[in-house]
N, C-alpha and C positions, 0 to 999 in steps of 0.2 A: 742739916743735907742730906741723914740720913728718909729723914718724912719726906720730901722731894720723891726721895730715887725710891723709896719705896710706890709711889705716890705715883710716882711715872708709871712704872716696874708693873701696875692696877692696872692705868688705865691701859697700854696699852695691852693688856692677858683680853679689858673688854670695850675698850673699842671707845675709848674718850680721846678727844682732845681737850688741849688746858682751856679754852671755852668754856669746852661745856663743864667740863672738871665746877668752875667758874662760874656759873648759874646751874652748876645746880643746886651749885653751897650756896645759892642768895645776891654774888656775885660777880662780873662781868669780869675779860677777858687781862686783863692789866692785871687785876689783880691774881688770877692766877702765880699770872708771870713773869714781876714778881716774886710772888714764892719758889718758884722754881728757877730761879736764877742768885737763890741768896743776896737778895734785895730788902724783901723784909719777912719774916721767923714764921711761919705758924704757928698758933696759939691750941688752945687744949683742946678748946670747942671746933674749930678747926681740927684735927684729928678725932676729935670724934667723932663729930658729924661727913668727916669725911668716909668710916670704919664703917660705918652703917650703911655708906655709898658701896663702898665695896667688897663690903660681909666679909667683912677681914673685926679681928679681931684689935681695939687702940693701940693695944702694946707691940703685934707688928705694922707697923709706920713707925713706933717706933727704935727696933730692933735690927742690928745690921741686916744689909738679905744675907749676907748666906750664914744666918739660920738663924731663916726661915725660908719659904720658897710658897706659893700659892700654891695652892693648885690651880693646876687649868682649865677642868673644867666644870669646876665653879662660877663661873659667871655671875656679873652680876647681872648687864646686857646682859641678854639673845641678840 
């Protein structure tokens, strides 16, 4: 659930919905929903693609949020 929490935090920062994240990664809304609810895990390919989408180091997505914080001025989407 750490990855899901971090992705949600970054999605809020950049204005993405769950469905938009799924689509950006070549999937749909249900794909994103299943991962955000913990029904299915994110795999390392997902983590790599999400890091590219949000312009962060992939390690940040795997680390507890209290160990790093996204720079609010560095938005992947304008």
